[in-house]
N, C-alpha and C positions, 0 to 999 in steps of 0.2 A: 684277601680282599684287596679291589684294586680301588686305586685314588681316587676321590673325590674331586673330579675336573668340572663337574657340570658348575654352572651360574646359572643365577637366580634371574629370570628374565625382569627384566625391567618391563613395567606400565605405563607407556603415558602416563601423565599427571596433563589432566585439562586446564586453559589460562582462565584463570578467572576471570568474571566477568568485571567491570565495573558496575560499583554497587550504581541503583540508579536516583535522580535526582530530582526533584522538583522543576526544576528548570527544564531538562531534557524532554519529563514528562509533557512540560509545561508547552514547551516547541513541536512537542509532535501533533497536539490537540489543537494546535491553533492552526499549524499546515496539514488537517487533515482537514479543517475548518474553512477552509481556503482553495479546497478541490471542487473545481470547473461543475462537476457535475450539479456536486449538492447545491455549491450556491446558485445554479441555476432552479434545481427543484427547488428549491426555499426561495425563493424569488417569484416562483409562480406557481407555488403552493402543490407541488405535484408530489405527490405518492412516491415509495420505491415501487409497489408494485405495481401504478400506474406505468411506469418507465418499462418494468419487467416485464408484463405484456406485451407492448409495442418493441420489444429486442424480442422478444421470446427467449424470454432467460431466465432465471429466480429473484425473486428481492436479493436474497445471500450474495450473488455473483456480482448485483449494484452494488455493496453494502463494502464486497470486498474492495471494489473498481475507488468508493470512494474513501476507503482509508487506507489506499497505495498496493492493496494486495492482486495487483496486477491493472489491466487495464481495459478497456473499448478497442475493438477494430475501429478501422477507417467506416466499415460499414454499417455500424450498429452507429455510429456517431452522423451516417448520412439519411441514415434513417428517423432518427430524434432531429432533424437543424435541417438537412436537406443540404445540398452539394454548398452555397457558400459560406454556411454558419459550420457543417460540418469542418474544414478546413479552418476554420476560427478556431473551433470547439479544440480540431486536436491540436493547435499551436499554444491556444491555454494551455492545454495537458500537459504538452511537453514540458511549458517553461515552471508550473508545477511540481510536475516530477524531479525539475533539474533543482529543483527550491527543499529537498527533502533533508530534514533538520540530522545532524550525526545522529545514529544510533546509537551509539557509543555509551552514554550516558544513559540510555535505556534499556529495561530491560526489560520484556512482555512476559 
């Protein structure tokens, strides 16, 4: 019988994600509430579905943008706000996106 020189395959262990903290969830919730499109919609009482009709996309797309899972193109912003408004909204969006809270303390 030949010697058993085979090694057991090692399985990489996934790193544990930090447990969710109330502060982490609160920070994300506050950040989402400051989304420029959400603020605009709430100020003028425009439903997501109306925005989605104008932009020819789904209301789920608008929801994703407002939750930080993507962002509208400059063309989308032009349709909603016109030329000077689109540039201003894009600047607000960029600032909002860079203010995103640290995701390490939040497990979704």
